[in-house]
C-alpha positions as CSV (number, residue, x, y, z in Angstrom):
1,X,57.4,-21.3,-39.8
2,X,55.6,-22.4,-42.5
3,X,54.7,-20.6,-45.9
4,X,51.4,-22.3,-45.6
5,X,50.2,-21.2,-42.4
6,X,50.6,-17.6,-43.9
7,X,48.5,-18.5,-47.0
8,X,46.0,-20.1,-44.3
9,X,46.0,-16.8,-42.1
10,X,45.1,-14.8,-44.9
11,X,42.5,-16.8,-45.9
12,X,41.1,-17.2,-42.4
13,X,41.2,-13.1,-42.4
14,X,39.5,-12.6,-45.6
15,X,36.9,-14.9,-44.7
16,X,36.1,-12.8,-41.4
17,X,36.0,-9.8,-43.1
18,X,33.5,-11.0,-45.5
19,X,31.3,-12.2,-42.6
20,X,31.7,-9.2,-41.4
21,X,30.2,-7.4,-44.2
22,X,27.4,-9.8,-44.7
23,X,26.1,-8.8,-41.2
24,X,26.3,-5.1,-41.9
25,X,24.7,-5.2,-45.5
26,X,22.0,-7.6,-43.4
27,X,21.3,-5.5,-40.7
28,X,21.3,-1.9,-42.5
29,X,19.1,-3.6,-45.4
30,X,16.5,-4.5,-42.4
31,X,16.9,-1.5,-40.4
32,X,15.9,1.2,-43.3
33,X,12.9,-0.8,-44.1
34,X,11.5,0.0,-40.3
35,X,12.7,3.8,-40.4
36,X,11.0,4.3,-43.5
37,X,7.7,2.5,-42.5
38,X,7.6,4.7,-39.3
39,X,8.6,7.9,-40.6
40,X,6.5,7.6,-43.9
41,X,3.5,6.6,-41.5
42,X,4.4,9.9,-39.7
43,X,4.9,12.1,-42.2
44,X,1.6,11.2,-44.2
45,X,-0.5,11.7,-41.2
46,X,-1.1,7.9,-41.1
47,X,-1.3,5.5,-38.3
48,X,1.8,3.7,-37.4
49,X,2.4,1.0,-39.9
50,X,4.3,-1.3,-37.8
51,X,4.4,-1.0,-33.7
52,X,7.3,-0.9,-31.3
53,X,6.7,-3.9,-30.0
54,X,6.7,-5.7,-33.5
55,X,9.7,-4.4,-34.3
56,X,11.3,-5.4,-31.4
57,X,10.4,-8.8,-32.2
58,X,11.5,-8.9,-36.0
59,X,14.9,-7.5,-34.4
60,X,15.3,-9.6,-31.8
61,X,13.5,-12.7,-32.5
62,X,13.8,-13.0,-36.4
63,X,17.2,-11.3,-37.2
64,X,19.2,-12.1,-33.9
65,X,19.9,-15.7,-34.6
66,X,20.5,-15.6,-38.6
67,X,22.7,-12.8,-37.8
68,X,24.8,-14.7,-35.8
69,X,24.7,-18.1,-37.8
70,X,26.3,-15.5,-40.6
71,X,29.5,-15.8,-38.4
72,X,30.1,-19.2,-39.0
73,X,29.8,-19.2,-42.8
74,X,32.6,-20.6,-44.7
75,X,34.6,-18.4,-46.6
76,X,34.0,-18.0,-50.7
77,X,36.4,-20.0,-52.5
78,X,37.5,-16.9,-54.8
79,X,38.5,-15.0,-51.7
80,X,42.5,-16.0,-52.2
81,X,42.0,-15.2,-56.3
82,X,41.0,-11.5,-55.3
83,X,44.1,-8.8,-54.8
84,X,44.8,-7.5,-51.6
85,X,42.2,-4.8,-50.3
86,X,43.5,-1.6,-50.0
87,X,44.7,-0.4,-46.3
88,X,41.8,2.3,-46.0
89,X,39.1,0.7,-48.0
90,X,35.8,1.1,-46.2
91,X,33.8,-2.1,-44.9
92,X,30.7,-0.2,-46.7
93,X,32.0,0.5,-50.0
94,X,30.2,2.4,-52.9
95,X,28.9,-1.2,-54.2
96,X,27.4,-2.3,-50.7
97,X,26.0,1.3,-50.6
98,X,24.2,1.1,-54.0
99,X,22.8,-2.3,-53.0
100,X,21.4,-0.8,-49.7
101,X,20.1,2.3,-51.6
102,X,18.1,0.4,-54.1
103,X,16.7,-2.2,-51.6
104,X,15.4,0.3,-49.4
105,X,14.0,2.7,-52.0
106,X,12.2,0.1,-54.1
107,X,11.4,-2.4,-51.3
108,X,10.1,0.0,-48.9
109,X,8.2,2.0,-51.3
110,X,6.1,-1.3,-52.3
111,X,5.8,-2.3,-48.6
112,X,4.6,1.1,-47.5
113,X,2.0,1.1,-50.8
114,X,0.9,-2.6,-49.2
115,X,0.3,-1.0,-46.0
116,X,-1.9,1.8,-47.0
117,X,-3.5,-0.3,-49.8
118,X,-4.8,-3.0,-47.3
119,X,-5.7,-0.3,-44.5
120,X,-8.1,1.7,-46.8
121,X,-9.5,-1.6,-48.5
122,X,-10.2,-3.5,-45.2
123,X,-10.4,-0.9,-42.8
124,X,-8.8,-2.9,-40.3
125,X,-5.3,-1.2,-39.1
126,X,-4.5,-4.5,-37.2
127,X,-4.9,-6.5,-40.0
128,X,-2.7,-4.1,-42.1
129,X,0.1,-3.7,-39.3
130,X,0.0,-7.6,-39.1
131,X,0.8,-7.7,-42.6
132,X,3.7,-5.2,-42.3
133,X,5.1,-7.3,-39.3
134,X,5.1,-10.3,-41.3
135,X,6.4,-8.7,-44.2
136,X,9.5,-7.6,-42.4
137,X,10.0,-11.1,-40.7
138,X,9.7,-13.0,-43.9
139,X,12.2,-10.4,-45.7
140,X,14.7,-10.8,-43.0
141,X,14.5,-15.0,-43.6
142,X,14.7,-14.7,-47.2
143,X,17.4,-12.1,-48.2
144,X,19.7,-13.4,-45.7
145,X,20.5,-16.4,-48.1
146,X,21.2,-13.8,-50.6
147,X,23.5,-11.5,-48.6
148,X,26.0,-14.8,-47.9
149,X,28.0,-13.9,-51.1
150,X,28.9,-10.8,-52.8
151,X,30.4,-12.5,-55.8
152,X,28.2,-15.3,-56.3
153,X,24.1,-15.4,-57.0
154,X,22.3,-17.4,-54.3
155,X,21.3,-20.2,-57.0
156,X,24.7,-21.0,-57.1
157,X,25.2,-21.7,-53.2
158,X,24.2,-24.4,-51.2
159,X,21.7,-22.7,-48.6
160,X,22.1,-25.9,-46.3
161,X,25.6,-26.1,-45.9
162,X,25.6,-23.8,-42.9
163,X,23.8,-25.8,-40.2
164,X,23.6,-23.1,-37.9
165,X,21.9,-20.2,-40.7
166,X,19.4,-23.5,-41.3
167,X,18.4,-23.9,-37.5
168,X,18.4,-20.2,-36.7
169,X,15.7,-19.4,-39.9
170,X,13.5,-22.6,-39.3
171,X,13.2,-21.2,-35.4
172,X,12.5,-17.7,-36.8
173,X,10.1,-19.3,-39.3
174,X,8.2,-21.2,-36.4
175,X,8.3,-17.8,-34.2
176,X,7.0,-15.8,-36.7
177,X,3.8,-18.0,-37.4
178,X,3.4,-18.3,-33.6
179,X,3.4,-14.3,-33.4
180,X,0.8,-14.4,-35.9
181,X,-1.6,-17.4,-34.7
182,X,-0.9,-17.6,-30.7
183,X,-3.3,-15.9,-28.7
184,X,-0.7,-15.0,-25.8
185,X,1.5,-13.4,-28.7
186,X,-1.4,-11.8,-30.6
187,X,-2.3,-10.4,-27.4
188,X,1.5,-8.8,-27.1
189,X,2.1,-8.0,-30.5
190,X,-1.3,-6.9,-31.3
191,X,-1.5,-9.3,-34.3
192,X,-4.2,-11.0,-36.0
193,X,-4.8,-14.7,-37.7
194,X,-3.9,-14.4,-41.5
195,X,-5.3,-16.1,-44.6
196,X,-3.1,-17.9,-46.5
197,X,-3.7,-15.4,-49.4
198,X,-1.6,-13.0,-47.3
199,X,1.0,-14.8,-46.7
200,X,1.4,-15.4,-50.6
201,X,1.5,-11.7,-51.0
202,X,4.0,-10.6,-48.2
203,X,5.8,-13.8,-49.3
204,X,6.3,-12.5,-52.9
205,X,7.5,-9.0,-51.0
206,X,10.2,-11.0,-49.8
207,X,11.0,-12.6,-53.0
208,X,11.3,-9.1,-54.6
209,X,14.1,-8.2,-52.0
210,X,16.1,-11.3,-53.0
211,X,15.3,-10.6,-56.8
212,X,16.8,-7.1,-56.2
213,X,19.8,-8.2,-54.5
214,X,20.5,-10.5,-57.3
215,X,20.3,-7.9,-59.8
216,X,22.5,-5.6,-57.9
217,X,24.9,-8.4,-57.2
218,X,25.0,-9.4,-61.3
219,X,25.3,-5.5,-62.1
220,X,28.3,-4.8,-59.9
221,X,29.8,-7.4,-58.1
222,X,29.6,-11.0,-60.0
223,X,31.3,-9.8,-62.8
224,X,34.1,-8.7,-61.1
225,X,35.3,-12.2,-60.2
226,X,34.7,-13.9,-63.8
C-alpha cells in the first residue's frame, strides 16, 4: 500500500536476478575448464590431466561454498538505473556467452599447455596432475571476485563486504593446501607436495582468468552503465 514498497521489491528482485547470473557464470566457466582438460587428454592420447577424485574435490569443496555465498551478495547500486529487462530475455545473454567462450578458450589452452609442459619436462604425471588440480582450485577461488559484478571492475568493489564469501574462500584455500600436503588427502587425491615456485605459476594462471574477465567486462558491459 505504499509506492516505496514497490520500489524496494523491484530492487530486491533485480538483486536476486543478478545473483543467479553470477552463479551461472561462475559454474559454467569452471566446468568448461574441467571438460577441456579431460577431453584434450583423451583426444591427444595423453594420460588424464586431472583425476575424477580431484574434479569432485574442486566441485564439492572449492566451488560449493563460494557459489552459495554469492546468493548473499548485495544488489549492485546501478540496478535501479537500468531499464527493465525484456520479458523473454535469457539469463545467459550474448555478453555472458562471450565471456564464457573467451575464458574457456584462452585459459584452457594455457592450462592444458602447462600440463603437457610439466609432464614432459619432469616425467612425473602425479606432479603434473597435482598442478592441474591446484590450478583449477586457485582459479575458482580468485575469479569469483570478478563475477560478483558484471557492471563494475573488481578493483571498484570491496572484496570483504560479503562475509560469507570471505569465509568460504578462506576455507577453500585451507582445504586446497591440505589436499596437497596432508598425507591422508594425498593418498585419497593422488597429489604430491609442491614447492612454492609451482604455487606462483598456478597463481599466475588464476590471475590470468581474472584479467580476461575484466577485459571482457570493460569491452561489453561496464561501458553500458557509464
